[in-house]
C-alpha positions as CSV (number, residue, x, y, z in Angstrom):
1,M,103.1,72.1,-20.3
2,S,99.6,73.4,-21.1
3,E,96.4,71.4,-20.9
4,A,94.8,70.1,-24.1
5,T,91.8,72.1,-25.1
6,Q,88.5,70.4,-25.5
7,P,86.4,71.0,-28.5
8,T,83.7,73.4,-27.9
9,A,80.1,72.4,-28.8
10,V,78.6,74.6,-31.5
11,N,74.9,75.5,-31.7
12,G,73.2,73.4,-34.4
13,A,71.5,76.5,-35.8
14,V,75.0,78.1,-36.5
15,V,76.0,75.0,-38.3
16,D,72.8,74.9,-40.3
17,A,73.1,78.5,-41.2
18,V,76.8,78.1,-42.5
19,T,75.9,75.0,-44.4
20,I,72.9,76.7,-46.1
21,A,75.1,79.7,-47.1
22,N,77.8,77.4,-48.5
23,T,75.1,75.4,-50.4
24,K,73.6,78.6,-51.8
25,V,77.0,79.8,-53.0
26,L,77.8,76.5,-54.7
27,A,74.3,76.2,-56.2
28,E,74.6,79.6,-57.8
29,A,78.0,79.1,-59.3
30,P,76.9,77.3,-62.4
31,A,74.4,79.8,-63.1
32,M,76.7,82.7,-62.8
33,A,79.4,80.9,-64.9
34,M,76.8,80.4,-67.7
35,G,75.6,84.0,-67.6
36,S,79.2,85.2,-67.9
37,L,79.7,82.9,-70.8
38,Y,76.5,84.0,-72.6
39,Q,77.5,87.5,-72.2
40,T,81.1,86.9,-73.6
41,I,79.6,84.9,-76.6
42,G,77.1,87.7,-77.2
43,N,79.7,90.3,-77.1
44,S,81.9,88.2,-79.5
45,V,79.1,87.9,-82.0
46,A,78.3,91.5,-81.9
47,M,82.0,92.4,-82.6
48,A,82.1,89.9,-85.5
49,A,79.0,91.4,-87.0
50,A,80.5,95.0,-86.6
51,N,83.6,93.8,-88.3
52,A,81.8,92.3,-91.1
53,V,79.8,95.6,-91.6
54,Y,83.0,97.6,-91.6
55,A,84.7,95.2,-94.1
56,Q,81.5,95.4,-96.4
57,Q,81.7,99.2,-96.3
58,Q,85.4,99.3,-97.1
59,A,84.9,96.9,-100.1
60,N,82.0,99.0,-101.4
61,V,84.3,102.1,-101.4
62,S,86.8,100.1,-103.3
63,Y,84.2,98.8,-105.7
64,Q,82.8,102.1,-106.3
65,A,86.3,103.6,-107.0
66,A,87.0,100.8,-109.5
67,T,83.8,101.3,-111.3
68,T,84.3,105.0,-111.5
69,L,87.7,104.4,-112.9
70,G,86.5,101.9,-115.5
71,V,83.6,104.2,-116.7
72,T,86.0,107.1,-117.0
73,K,88.3,105.1,-119.2
74,L,85.5,104.0,-121.2
75,F,84.2,107.5,-121.9
76,S,87.7,108.8,-122.6
77,Q,88.5,106.3,-125.4
78,N,88.7,108.0,-128.9
79,K,86.4,106.5,-131.5
């Protein structure tokens, strides 16, 4: 049967360094999450604006075609 090992004392500076590193990571997490969220929202808004512009352009083509057809029919009527 082996003898139980005794806990080894750790230098306080090492404990402090690890604690500071962990605290830094935890402190930065909310800022990183909000930055990612803002980038996602910005991208979504930009895509929505691009889709709105595309839909407006397509609607304008349809309106122009309808207007051209209407004017053509008006001019082609016999009087």
